[in-house]
C-alpha positions as CSV (number, residue, x, y, z in Angstrom):
1,M,-9.3,-44.4,-3.9
2,K,-9.5,-42.3,-0.4
3,K,-11.7,-38.5,-0.7
4,I,-11.4,-35.7,1.4
5,S,-13.8,-32.4,1.0
6,I,-12.3,-29.0,2.3
7,I,-15.3,-26.0,2.6
8,T,-14.0,-22.2,2.4
9,V,-16.7,-20.3,4.4
10,T,-16.4,-16.5,3.2
11,Y,-18.1,-12.9,3.7
12,N,-16.6,-10.3,1.9
13,C,-13.3,-11.4,1.3
14,E,-12.3,-10.5,-2.1
15,Q,-9.4,-9.1,-0.7
16,T,-8.4,-12.7,-0.1
17,L,-10.5,-15.8,-1.5
18,I,-8.4,-16.2,-5.0
19,D,-5.3,-17.2,-2.6
20,T,-7.7,-19.7,-0.9
21,I,-8.7,-21.5,-3.9
22,N,-5.4,-21.3,-5.9
23,S,-3.7,-23.0,-2.8
24,V,-7.0,-25.8,-3.0
25,N,-6.3,-26.4,-6.9
26,S,-2.2,-26.4,-6.3
27,Q,-2.7,-30.0,-3.9
28,T,-1.0,-32.5,-5.7
29,V,-3.8,-35.7,-4.7
30,R,-6.2,-32.7,-5.8
31,E,-8.2,-35.1,-7.4
32,Q,-8.8,-36.6,-4.3
33,I,-10.6,-33.5,-2.9
34,E,-14.3,-32.4,-2.8
35,Y,-14.3,-28.7,-2.6
36,I,-16.9,-26.6,-1.2
37,I,-17.8,-22.8,-1.0
38,I,-20.3,-21.4,1.0
39,D,-20.8,-17.9,0.4
40,G,-23.1,-15.2,2.9
41,Q,-24.5,-13.9,0.2
42,S,-20.9,-11.4,-0.3
43,N,-21.5,-7.5,-1.1
44,D,-18.2,-6.8,-2.3
45,N,-16.3,-8.5,-5.4
46,T,-16.2,-12.6,-3.5
47,P,-19.3,-14.1,-6.2
48,E,-18.1,-13.2,-9.1
49,I,-14.7,-14.3,-8.1
50,I,-16.6,-17.3,-7.0
51,K,-17.9,-18.2,-10.5
52,N,-15.0,-17.2,-12.4
53,N,-13.6,-20.1,-10.7
54,D,-17.0,-22.4,-11.1
55,D,-14.6,-25.1,-13.1
56,R,-12.0,-25.3,-9.7
57,I,-15.0,-25.4,-7.5
58,D,-16.8,-28.7,-6.3
59,R,-20.0,-26.9,-5.1
60,W,-20.0,-23.2,-4.0
61,V,-23.3,-21.3,-2.8
62,S,-24.1,-17.4,-2.3
63,E,-26.4,-16.9,0.3
64,R,-27.8,-14.7,3.2
65,D,-27.0,-17.2,6.5
66,K,-27.3,-16.7,9.6
67,G,-22.9,-15.5,10.5
68,I,-20.1,-17.7,10.4
69,Y,-21.5,-21.3,11.8
70,D,-24.5,-21.3,10.1
71,A,-22.5,-20.8,7.0
72,M,-20.3,-24.1,8.0
73,N,-22.9,-25.8,9.4
74,K,-24.2,-25.9,5.5
75,G,-20.7,-27.1,4.2
76,L,-20.8,-30.4,6.8
77,K,-24.3,-30.6,5.2
78,L,-23.0,-30.7,1.6
79,A,-19.9,-32.6,2.1
80,S,-19.9,-36.0,1.1
81,T,-16.9,-37.5,1.7
82,E,-15.8,-39.3,4.4
83,W,-13.1,-37.2,5.7
84,I,-13.9,-33.1,5.8
85,G,-12.1,-29.9,6.5
86,F,-12.2,-26.4,6.3
87,L,-9.9,-24.1,4.7
88,H,-11.5,-20.4,5.4
89,A,-10.9,-17.8,3.2
90,D,-7.9,-15.8,4.7
91,D,-6.0,-19.1,4.5
92,L,-3.9,-21.3,3.0
93,F,-2.8,-24.9,3.0
94,H,0.9,-24.5,4.3
95,D,2.4,-26.0,1.0
96,E,0.9,-28.4,-2.0
97,Q,1.8,-31.3,-0.4
98,V,-0.8,-31.6,3.3
99,V,-4.0,-33.4,2.0
100,E,-1.7,-35.8,0.4
101,N,0.2,-35.9,3.3
102,I,-3.2,-36.3,5.5
103,L,-4.7,-38.9,3.7
104,A,-1.3,-40.6,3.8
105,Q,-1.9,-40.5,7.8
106,V,-5.2,-41.9,7.7
107,D,-5.3,-44.1,5.3
108,N,-4.7,-47.8,6.9
109,S,-6.3,-46.0,10.3
110,N,-8.7,-46.1,12.5
111,H,-8.2,-42.5,13.9
112,N,-11.7,-40.2,13.1
113,V,-9.9,-37.3,13.7
114,L,-6.7,-35.6,12.9
115,Y,-5.5,-33.0,13.4
116,G,-1.5,-31.3,13.2
117,N,0.4,-27.0,13.8
118,L,-0.8,-24.3,12.1
119,N,1.1,-20.4,11.7
120,Y,-0.3,-17.3,11.8
121,V,1.6,-15.4,9.2
122,Q,0.9,-11.4,8.7
123,A,-2.8,-10.9,6.8
124,D,-0.5,-8.6,3.7
125,A,2.5,-10.8,3.7
126,P,1.0,-14.8,4.7
127,D,4.9,-16.0,4.1
128,K,6.3,-13.9,7.3
129,I,5.2,-16.0,10.6
130,I,4.0,-14.2,13.6
131,R,3.4,-16.9,15.6
132,F,3.3,-20.2,15.3
133,W,0.7,-22.8,18.0
134,K,2.7,-26.1,18.1
135,S,-0.1,-28.7,19.3
136,Q,0.2,-32.6,20.6
137,P,-1.4,-35.2,21.6
138,F,-4.6,-35.4,22.8
139,S,-5.1,-35.8,27.0
140,L,-8.2,-34.9,29.0
141,K,-5.9,-33.2,31.6
142,L,-4.5,-31.2,28.2
143,L,-8.1,-30.6,27.6
144,K,-9.1,-30.3,31.3
145,R,-6.3,-27.5,31.2
146,G,-7.5,-25.2,28.4
147,W,-5.9,-26.8,25.4
148,M,-7.6,-27.3,21.9
149,P,-6.1,-27.6,19.0
150,P,-6.1,-25.0,15.9
151,H,-9.1,-25.9,14.9
152,P,-8.6,-24.8,11.4
153,T,-6.0,-27.9,10.9
154,V,-9.1,-30.5,12.2
155,Y,-9.8,-33.4,10.1
156,I,-12.6,-34.9,10.9
157,R,-14.8,-39.0,10.4
158,R,-18.4,-38.3,9.0
159,G,-19.9,-40.7,11.6
160,L,-18.7,-38.3,13.9
161,I,-19.3,-35.0,12.3
162,Q,-23.1,-37.0,12.8
163,Q,-23.1,-38.2,15.8
164,L,-22.2,-34.2,17.2
165,G,-23.9,-32.8,15.4
166,G,-23.1,-29.3,14.0
167,F,-21.6,-26.2,15.7
168,N,-23.6,-24.7,18.0
169,T,-25.1,-21.2,16.8
170,A,-25.7,-19.6,19.5
171,F,-22.0,-19.0,20.0
172,R,-21.4,-15.8,18.6
173,I,-17.9,-15.6,18.2
174,S,-17.0,-19.6,20.0
175,A,-18.9,-22.2,18.8
176,D,-15.5,-23.8,17.4
177,Y,-14.3,-23.6,20.6
178,D,-17.5,-24.8,22.2
179,Y,-17.3,-27.8,19.0
180,M,-13.4,-28.7,19.8
181,L,-14.8,-29.9,23.6
182,R,-17.8,-31.3,22.3
183,L,-15.2,-33.4,20.0
184,F,-12.4,-34.1,21.8
185,S,-14.4,-35.5,25.2
186,H,-16.5,-37.6,23.3
187,S,-15.6,-41.4,24.4
188,D,-15.5,-42.4,20.2
189,T,-13.3,-40.0,19.5
190,D,-10.1,-41.7,18.7
191,S,-7.1,-38.7,17.6
192,L,-3.8,-38.4,15.5
193,Y,-1.5,-36.1,16.3
194,I,0.7,-35.5,13.2
195,D,3.9,-33.3,13.7
196,E,3.4,-31.3,10.8
197,T,2.1,-27.3,10.0
198,L,-1.3,-28.2,8.7
199,V,-2.5,-24.2,7.5
200,N,-0.9,-20.0,7.4
201,M,-3.5,-18.2,9.0
202,R,-3.9,-14.6,8.5
203,L,-4.0,-12.9,11.5
204,G,-6.8,-10.3,12.0
205,G,-9.3,-13.0,12.5
206,V,-12.8,-12.0,14.2
207,S,-12.3,-13.2,18.0
208,N,-10.1,-10.5,18.0
209,N,-9.9,-7.7,15.8
210,S,-11.0,-5.5,18.7
211,I,-11.2,-4.6,22.6
212,K,-14.4,-5.8,22.6
213,N,-14.6,-9.3,20.5
214,I,-11.4,-10.4,23.2
215,V,-14.1,-10.2,26.1
216,Q,-16.9,-11.3,24.5
217,K,-15.2,-14.6,22.9
218,S,-13.5,-15.0,26.6
219,K,-17.0,-15.0,28.0
220,E,-18.2,-17.2,25.5
221,D,-15.0,-19.2,26.2
222,Y,-16.0,-19.7,29.4
223,L,-19.6,-20.5,29.2
224,A,-18.1,-23.7,26.7
225,L,-16.2,-24.6,30.0
226,K,-19.1,-24.7,31.7
227,Q,-21.8,-26.2,29.5
228,N,-19.6,-28.5,28.1
229,K,-18.2,-29.3,32.3
230,I,-14.7,-29.1,31.0
231,G,-13.1,-26.9,33.9
232,G,-13.8,-22.8,34.1
233,F,-11.4,-20.0,35.1
234,Y,-8.3,-22.3,35.3
235,A,-8.7,-23.7,32.2
236,L,-9.9,-19.9,30.5
237,F,-6.7,-18.0,31.8
238,I,-4.1,-21.4,30.7
239,K,-5.7,-20.7,27.5
240,N,-5.2,-16.8,26.9
241,F,-2.3,-17.4,28.3
242,S,-0.1,-19.8,25.9
243,K,-0.9,-17.3,23.0
244,L,1.4,-15.9,24.1
245,I,3.9,-18.2,24.2
246,Q,3.7,-19.6,20.9
247,Y,5.0,-15.9,19.5
248,I,7.7,-17.3,21.5
249,K,8.0,-20.7,20.4
250,R,7.8,-20.6,16.5
251,D,8.8,-22.4,13.5
């Protein structure tokens, strides 16, 4: 029976973590999920929530780390299944069949990457869609024009993760974008896009919660593009402009 690792990274997320735990445990194929939580030694009620739900979490750690990407790397090292993905503490699966559908798609497939669509939802009303991120099949031309898939919907085979290595913790905000650039420019990547909404993501992440962070993210995105030899200012402009379109084209 094919299994999949779902990793939740959290720090001081007492308001939303239980929703994420419930979302994972309500999946129709819960027995095929290895659920991992990596907590950065939160100083709110997050550790208690984890302990109180210990029987619904397969593996968890609560200890100091060097930030979200260090925590994500810890999760990758703990994961033991063939397919691995992330569902962070502000996020929810779109419905109870998401993991079942993912496993059905990869069951007889030679692909080593799968991704889909994502809804950005209102933080205090996750049933209200604010922005719809519809992806599309990969092409290198798109990547050079600033395209990337919704990274919370991306699932990767363990063997390819071992080739790529972990997230680059030198990036404070854009290590996920750097990882997507490395992933989709890798010669061994064989991706499958499924035109289904997989994740509902609450608005309000670190990258866009202040002008300072937006500027910092743009700088890091540009550096990631240059380091991976994908593009430069043009790709960055198209990447940011495409976000405006997502507010118009909702599911």
